[in-house]
N, CA, C and O atoms as a DFTB+ gen file, in Angstrom:
480 C
 N C O
     1  1       0.837      -1.182       0.000
     2  2       0.000       0.000       0.000
     3  2       0.890       1.257       0.000
     4  3       1.864       1.345       0.748
     5  1       0.538       2.203      -0.838
     6  2       1.322       3.429      -0.949
     7  2       1.039       4.364       0.218
     8  3      -0.047       4.368       0.797
     9  1       2.067       5.162       0.543
    10  2       1.936       6.145       1.623
    11  2       1.489       7.480       1.036
    12  3       1.675       7.750      -0.150
    13  1       0.900       8.301       1.890
    14  2       0.583       9.668       1.506
    15  2       1.848      10.509       1.626
    16  3       2.681      10.267       2.499
    17  1       1.986      11.494       0.750
    18  2       3.115      12.413       0.834
    19  2       2.949      13.192       2.143
    20  3       1.888      13.772       2.377
    21  1       3.982      13.215       3.004
    22  2       3.844      13.848       4.322
    23  2       3.995      15.368       4.283
    24  3       4.589      15.929       3.362
    25  1       3.448      16.009       5.294
    26  2       3.738      17.411       5.603
    27  2       3.475      18.367       4.433
    28  3       4.328      19.182       4.081
    29  1       2.290      18.253       3.842
    30  2       1.921      19.056       2.665
    31  2       1.566      20.483       3.074
    32  3       0.800      20.700       4.012
    33  1       2.131      21.448       2.358
    34  2       1.783      22.855       2.555
    35  2       0.389      23.080       1.962
    36  3       0.161      22.757       0.796
    37  1      -0.538      23.624       2.740
    38  2      -1.904      23.827       2.227
    39  2      -1.957      24.750       1.004
    40  3      -2.820      24.587       0.142
    41  1      -1.054      25.700       0.931
    42  2      -1.089      26.678      -0.155
    43  2      -0.495      26.127      -1.458
    44  3      -1.095      26.275      -2.522
    45  1       0.673      25.496      -1.376
    46  2       1.366      25.036      -2.589
    47  2       1.040      23.597      -2.962
    48  3       1.232      23.190      -4.109
    49  1       0.548      22.825      -1.996
    50  2       0.303      21.387      -2.168
    51  2       1.604      20.615      -2.400
    52  3       1.612      19.549      -3.016
    53  1       2.709      21.186      -1.888
    54  2       4.044      20.580      -1.959
    55  2       4.469      20.248      -0.533
    56  3       4.154      20.987       0.400
    57  1       5.178      19.146      -0.365
    58  2       5.626      18.733       0.961
    59  2       6.762      19.622       1.461
    60  3       7.748      19.846       0.759
    61  1       6.608      20.123       2.689
    62  2       7.693      20.870       3.324
    63  2       8.946      19.997       3.442
    64  3      10.065      20.509       3.440
    65  1       8.755      18.689       3.544
    66  2       9.873      17.764       3.703
    67  2      10.802      17.742       2.495
    68  3      11.937      17.274       2.592
    69  1      10.329      18.246       1.362
    70  2      11.181      18.248       0.166
    71  2      12.429      19.109       0.362
    72  3      13.434      18.898      -0.317
    73  1      12.379      20.057       1.264
    74  2      13.570      20.900       1.492
    75  2      14.765      20.057       1.955
    76  3      15.908      20.500       1.842
    77  1      14.518      18.861       2.469
    78  2      15.610      17.960       2.848
    79  2      16.399      17.493       1.632
    80  3      17.568      17.129       1.751
    81  1      15.766      17.503       0.467
    82  2      16.416      17.036      -0.751
    83  2      17.595      17.910      -1.145
    84  3      18.542      17.428      -1.767
    85  1      17.549      19.187      -0.792
    86  2      18.657      20.071      -1.132
    87  2      19.393      20.527       0.125
    88  3      19.839      21.671       0.223
    89  1      19.511      19.608       1.082
    90  2      20.212      19.874       2.336
    91  2      21.689      20.182       2.140
    92  3      22.251      20.993       2.876
    93  1      22.331      19.544       1.154
    94  2      23.746      19.823       0.887
    95  2      23.956      21.263       0.459
    96  3      24.929      21.902       0.858
    97  1      23.042      21.768      -0.352
    98  2      23.103      23.166      -0.781
    99  2      22.893      24.093       0.410
   100  3      23.635      25.057       0.596
   101  1      21.891      23.797       1.204
   102  2      21.595      24.609       2.387
   103  2      22.787      24.632       3.333
   104  3      23.166      25.690       3.834
   105  1      23.374      23.475       3.574
   106  2      24.522      23.388       4.470
   107  2      25.679      24.233       3.945
   108  3      26.304      24.972       4.707
   109  1      25.964      24.128       2.656
   110  2      27.062      24.912       2.083
   111  2      26.802      26.410       2.245
   112  3      27.688      27.148       2.676
   113  1      25.599      26.862       1.904
   114  2      25.284      28.289       2.002
   115  2      25.337      28.774       3.456
   116  3      25.755      29.901       3.720
   117  1      24.915      27.927       4.390
   118  2      24.982      28.298       5.813
   119  2      26.431      28.381       6.294
   120  3      26.768      29.263       7.083
   121  1      27.290      27.475       5.828
   122  2      28.710      27.498       6.224
   123  2      29.376      28.776       5.716
   124  3      30.184      29.378       6.422
   125  1      29.043      29.188       4.502
   126  2      29.603      30.418       3.936
   127  2      29.071      31.625       4.708
   128  3      29.839      32.518       5.068
   129  1      27.771      31.656       4.962
   130  2      27.162      32.791       5.664
   131  2      27.723      32.941       7.075
   132  3      27.872      34.055       7.577
   133  1      28.034      31.806       7.711
   134  2      28.573      31.837       9.071
   135  2      30.078      32.098       9.080
   136  3      30.696      32.182      10.141
   137  1      30.653      32.225       7.903
   138  2      32.092      32.437       7.757
   139  2      32.879      31.372       8.527
   140  3      33.826      31.668       9.255
   141  1      32.449      30.127       8.335
   142  2      33.136      29.003       8.961
   143  2      34.559      28.897       8.409
   144  3      34.870      29.484       7.372
   145  1      35.416      28.153       9.098
   146  2      36.793      27.987       8.613
   147  2      36.815      27.427       7.189
   148  3      35.895      26.717       6.783
   149  1      37.868      27.749       6.434
   150  2      37.955      27.304       5.033
   151  2      37.763      25.796       4.847
   152  3      37.117      25.368       3.891
   153  1      38.308      25.010       5.732
   154  2      38.182      23.549       5.615
   155  2      36.718      23.126       5.713
   156  3      36.275      22.272       4.945
   157  1      35.969      23.699       6.633
   158  2      34.558      23.369       6.808
   159  2      33.763      23.773       5.568
   160  3      32.914      23.018       5.096
   161  1      34.043      24.965       5.046
   162  2      33.362      25.423       3.821
   163  2      33.710      24.514       2.646
   164  3      32.844      24.176       1.839
   165  1      34.981      24.118       2.552
   166  2      35.421      23.233       1.471
   167  2      34.674      21.899       1.525
   168  3      34.202      21.405       0.501
   169  1      34.569      21.325       2.714
   170  2      33.867      20.043       2.855
   171  2      32.381      20.171       2.527
   172  3      31.796      19.279       1.913
   173  1      31.776      21.284       2.938
   174  2      30.365      21.510       2.629
   175  2      30.163      21.677       1.122
   176  3      29.208      21.142       0.559
   177  1      31.058      22.414       0.474
   178  2      30.982      22.585      -0.981
   179  2      31.170      21.239      -1.670
   180  3      30.429      20.900      -2.592
   181  1      32.136      20.492      -1.232
   182  2      32.393      19.178      -1.828
   183  2      31.180      18.261      -1.699
   184  3      30.832      17.547      -2.639
   185  1      30.549      18.284      -0.548
   186  2      29.342      17.491      -0.332
   187  2      28.243      17.909      -1.310
   188  3      27.590      17.058      -1.914
   189  1      28.042      19.210      -1.463
   190  2      27.041      19.713      -2.406
   191  2      27.372      19.294      -3.838
   192  3      26.493      18.837      -4.569
   193  1      28.611      19.445      -4.233
   194  2      29.002      19.161      -5.610
   195  2      28.922      17.683      -5.967
   196  3      28.792      17.343      -7.143
   197  1      28.996      16.808      -4.985
   198  2      29.022      15.374      -5.259
   199  2      27.699      14.657      -5.037
   200  3      27.636      13.433      -5.150
   201  1      26.648      15.394      -4.724
   202  2      25.340      14.758      -4.496
   203  2      24.287      15.356      -5.410
   204  3      23.977      16.545      -5.330
   205  1      23.744      14.521      -6.274
   206  2      22.661      14.960      -7.161
   207  2      21.447      15.317      -6.313
   208  3      21.091      14.595      -5.381
   209  1      20.821      16.431      -6.646
   210  2      19.588      16.832      -5.964
   211  2      18.426      16.172      -6.706
   212  3      18.244      16.411      -7.899
   213  1      17.647      15.353      -6.023
   214  2      16.536      14.694      -6.714
   215  2      15.391      15.669      -7.004
   216  3      15.101      16.565      -6.211
   217  1      14.759      15.476      -8.139
   218  2      13.573      16.258      -8.465
   219  2      12.455      15.829      -7.518
   220  3      12.544      14.791      -6.861
   221  1      11.404      16.641      -7.459
   222  2      10.322      16.385      -6.496
   223  2       9.755      14.980      -6.655
   224  3       9.570      14.267      -5.668
   225  1       9.479      14.582      -7.888
   226  2       8.882      13.270      -8.129
   227  2       9.905      12.135      -8.103
   228  3       9.542      10.976      -8.307
   229  1      11.159      12.447      -7.857
   230  2      12.160      11.428      -7.568
   231  2      12.313      11.279      -6.052
   232  3      12.484      10.172      -5.540
   233  1      12.249      12.409      -5.344
   234  2      12.342      12.383      -3.888
   235  2      11.147      11.636      -3.294
   236  3      11.303      10.812      -2.392
   237  1       9.955      11.934      -3.812
   238  2       8.746      11.212      -3.425
   239  2       8.372      10.298      -4.584
   240  3       7.553      10.650      -5.432
   241  1       8.979       9.134      -4.604
   242  2       8.798       8.168      -5.685
   243  2       7.318       7.787      -5.821
   244  3       6.717       7.307      -4.860
   245  1       6.724       7.997      -7.011
   246  2       5.318       7.641      -7.225
   247  2       5.015       6.160      -7.011
   248  3       3.856       5.791      -6.824
   249  1       6.040       5.306      -7.036
   250  2       5.835       3.891      -6.741
   251  2       5.588       3.666      -5.243
   252  3       4.999       2.664      -4.837
   253  1       6.050       4.613      -4.448
   254  2       5.943       4.495      -2.991
   255  2       4.888       5.423      -2.386
   256  3       4.323       5.123      -1.333
   257  1       4.620       6.566      -3.063
   258  2       3.716       7.575      -2.516
   259  2       2.513       7.807      -3.435
   260  3       2.625       7.739      -4.659
   261  1       1.375       8.080      -2.822
   262  2       0.145       8.409      -3.544
   263  2       0.166       9.842      -4.025
   264  3       0.635      10.735      -3.320
   265  1      -0.341      10.064      -5.227
   266  2      -0.704      11.414      -5.669
   267  2       0.438      12.422      -5.516
   268  3       0.218      13.532      -5.032
   269  1       1.644      12.053      -5.921
   270  2       2.809      12.926      -5.775
   271  2       2.641      14.182      -6.618
   272  3       2.769      15.300      -6.117
   273  1       2.353      13.990      -7.897
   274  2       2.092      15.113      -8.796
   275  2       0.634      15.013      -9.206
   276  3       0.175      13.977      -9.687
   277  1      -0.091      16.116      -9.007
   278  2      -1.520      16.106      -9.308
   279  2      -1.926      17.448      -9.913
   280  3      -1.085      18.321     -10.128
   281  1      -3.199      17.600     -10.181
   282  2      -3.679      18.828     -10.836
   283  2      -3.499      20.064      -9.953
   284  3      -3.473      21.185     -10.462
   285  1      -3.377      19.878      -8.654
   286  2      -3.221      21.014      -7.739
   287  2      -1.770      21.488      -7.620
   288  3      -1.520      22.645      -7.282
   289  1      -0.818      20.598      -7.897
   290  2       0.589      20.988      -7.695
   291  2       1.483      20.822      -8.921
   292  3       2.682      21.091      -8.843
   293  1       0.928      20.387     -10.048
   294  2       1.783      20.064     -11.195
   295  2       2.560      21.265     -11.734
   296  3       3.696      21.100     -12.180
   297  1       1.987      22.460     -11.706
   298  2       2.705      23.649     -12.190
   299  2       3.884      23.959     -11.265
   300  3       4.979      24.270     -11.734
   301  1       3.659      23.875      -9.961
   302  2       4.725      24.143      -8.987
   303  2       5.817      23.072      -9.096
   304  3       7.005      23.387      -9.027
   305  1       5.419      21.818      -9.264
   306  2       6.402      20.739      -9.406
   307  2       7.273      20.980     -10.642
   308  3       8.483      20.758     -10.592
   309  1       6.681      21.428     -11.742
   310  2       7.464      21.733     -12.948
   311  2       8.486      22.832     -12.671
   312  3       9.633      22.739     -13.110
   313  1       8.072      23.877     -11.943
   314  2       8.993      24.977     -11.609
   315  2      10.118      24.475     -10.701
   316  3      11.288      24.797     -10.907
   317  1       9.746      23.687      -9.700
   318  2      10.744      23.121      -8.781
   319  2      11.746      22.270      -9.560
   320  3      12.957      22.418      -9.397
   321  1      11.233      21.382     -10.403
   322  2      12.115      20.491     -11.158
   323  2      13.014      21.260     -12.119
   324  3      14.144      20.846     -12.375
   325  1      12.528      22.359     -12.644
   326  2      13.349      23.197     -13.513
   327  2      14.520      23.809     -12.741
   328  3      15.652      23.817     -13.224
   329  1      14.243      24.316     -11.550
   330  2      15.303      24.906     -10.719
   331  2      16.298      23.830     -10.289
   332  3      17.508      24.055     -10.297
   333  1      15.780      22.661      -9.916
   334  2      16.657      21.555      -9.522
   335  2      17.535      21.136     -10.704
   336  3      18.712      20.826     -10.521
   337  1      16.976      21.124     -11.901
   338  2      17.765      20.818     -13.091
   339  2      18.897      21.815     -13.272
   340  3      20.022      21.440     -13.601
   341  1      18.591      23.089     -13.054
   342  2      19.612      24.139     -13.162
   343  2      20.701      23.932     -12.102
   344  3      21.891      24.032     -12.401
   345  1      20.286      23.644     -10.871
   346  2      21.255      23.398      -9.800
   347  2      22.141      22.198     -10.108
   348  3      23.351      22.241      -9.888
   349  1      21.541      21.134     -10.613
   350  2      22.323      19.940     -10.927
   351  2      23.288      20.196     -12.073
   352  3      24.379      19.626     -12.096
   353  1      22.907      21.041     -13.023
   354  2      23.818      21.418     -14.105
   355  2      25.000      22.197     -13.537
   356  3      26.153      21.917     -13.866
   357  1      24.708      23.173     -12.685
   358  2      25.784      23.944     -12.046
   359  2      26.692      23.030     -11.230
   360  3      27.917      23.141     -11.271
   361  1      26.063      22.132     -10.497
   362  2      26.793      21.206      -9.639
   363  2      27.705      20.310     -10.464
   364  3      28.866      20.107     -10.109
   365  1      27.187      19.775     -11.562
   366  2      27.993      18.864     -12.392
   367  2      29.133      19.598     -13.097
   368  3      30.145      18.990     -13.444
   369  1      28.970      20.906     -13.308
   370  2      30.030      21.713     -13.909
   371  2      30.975      22.289     -12.844
   372  3      31.893      23.049     -13.154
   373  1      30.727      21.910     -11.586
   374  2      31.540      22.353     -10.450
   375  2      31.509      23.876     -10.278
   376  3      32.489      24.483      -9.846
   377  1      30.363      24.482     -10.626
   378  2      30.199      25.925     -10.480
   379  2      29.504      26.209      -9.157
   380  3      28.515      25.562      -8.811
   381  1      30.026      27.175      -8.430
   382  2      29.463      27.454      -7.111
   383  2      29.266      28.946      -6.888
   384  3      29.628      29.472      -5.836
   385  1      28.694      29.630      -7.872
   386  2      28.413      31.050      -7.745
   387  2      27.395      31.258      -6.625
   388  3      26.242      30.843      -6.744
   389  1      27.825      31.899      -5.542
   390  2      26.983      32.045      -4.351
   391  2      25.655      32.740      -4.644
   392  3      24.606      32.308      -4.166
   393  1      25.700      33.794      -5.413
   394  2      24.476      34.543      -5.698
   395  2      23.449      33.667      -6.421
   396  3      22.264      33.693      -6.089
   397  1      23.898      32.902      -7.395
   398  2      23.004      32.012      -8.132
   399  2      22.463      30.915      -7.226
   400  3      21.270      30.614      -7.251
   401  1      23.343      30.318      -6.423
   402  2      22.916      29.252      -5.519
   403  2      21.906      29.770      -4.494
   404  3      20.909      29.103      -4.216
   405  1      22.156      30.943      -3.937
   406  2      21.228      31.528      -2.965
   407  2      19.885      31.839      -3.613
   408  3      18.833      31.618      -3.012
   409  1      19.922      32.346      -4.826
   410  2      18.692      32.659      -5.545
   411  2      17.875      31.394      -5.810
   412  3      16.660      31.379      -5.616
   413  1      18.547      30.344      -6.252
   414  2      17.860      29.073      -6.516
   415  2      17.250      28.501      -5.241
   416  3      16.103      28.054      -5.243
   417  1      18.014      28.517      -4.159
   418  2      17.504      27.997      -2.888
   419  2      16.307      28.818      -2.412
   420  3      15.310      28.260      -1.954
   421  1      16.409      30.143      -2.520
   422  2      15.290      31.002      -2.127
   423  2      14.044      30.729      -2.953
   424  3      12.932      30.709      -2.426
   425  1      14.232      30.519      -4.245
   426  2      13.100      30.210      -5.114
   427  2      12.463      28.873      -4.737
   428  3      11.239      28.750      -4.708
   429  1      13.296      27.879      -4.451
   430  2      12.761      26.572      -4.050
   431  2      11.962      26.676      -2.752
   432  3      10.856      26.143      -2.654
   433  1      12.518      27.356      -1.767
   434  2      11.814      27.500      -0.488
   435  2      10.519      28.272      -0.666
   436  3       9.516      27.946      -0.032
   437  1      10.522      29.281      -1.511
   438  2       9.327      30.062      -1.777
   439  2       8.252      29.210      -2.457
   440  3       7.076      29.286      -2.102
   441  1       8.657      28.414      -3.421
   442  2       7.697      27.540      -4.102
   443  2       7.105      26.502      -3.153
   444  3       5.906      26.226      -3.199
   445  1       7.936      25.937      -2.306
   446  2       7.452      24.944      -1.350
   447  2       6.430      25.554      -0.398
   448  3       5.418      24.929      -0.081
   449  1       6.696      26.770       0.053
   450  2       5.802      27.409       1.040
   451  2       4.610      28.122       0.397
   452  3       3.782      28.701       1.099
   453  1       4.522      28.081      -0.930
   454  2       3.361      28.648      -1.589
   455  2       3.511      30.067      -2.020
   456  3       2.535      30.688      -2.442
   457  1       4.726      30.621      -1.929
   458  2       4.974      31.970      -2.407
   459  2       5.229      31.962      -3.894
   460  3       5.177      30.908      -4.529
   461  1       5.497      33.093      -4.444
   462  2       5.802      33.182      -5.865
   463  2       7.291      33.002      -6.084
   464  3       8.114      33.506      -5.319
   465  1       7.623      32.279      -7.137
   466  2       9.022      32.068      -7.483
   467  2       9.631      33.376      -7.962
   468  3       9.008      34.127      -8.714
   469  1      10.837      33.634      -7.525
   470  2      11.598      34.775      -8.040
   471  2      12.036      34.427      -9.453
   472  3      12.125      33.251      -9.807
   473  1      12.301      35.416     -10.240
   474  2      12.744      35.176     -11.624
   475  2      14.053      34.404     -11.635
   476  3      14.956      34.669     -10.842
   477  1      14.136      33.462     -12.530
   478  2      15.351      32.661     -12.691
   479  2      15.998      32.980     -13.988
   480  3      17.040      32.410     -14.315
């Protein structure tokens, strides 16, 4: 029996838990913002660069979860997956432009919480 997608935002119909999928990015940006020692920032960047960020419908596998993408959230899921695709392209090219990464993360968090995506 399939599980329901947990912790759904009433406004976006996207799971708040999806933010865990880009935890490596969040960790790296937090290490930079906190001005952690260079070694700590390097390890956080390395972790981000070596882990593919799963798209929404990969994180919540439709084989395991009910109604992952539906008529209420399909537009938001497309936007999320587009941003994740951009992040994975940057990641695979070993590009770590802070402004771009922060913008992408902000857009993802905004989409998850039901806000409007910033221009990409």
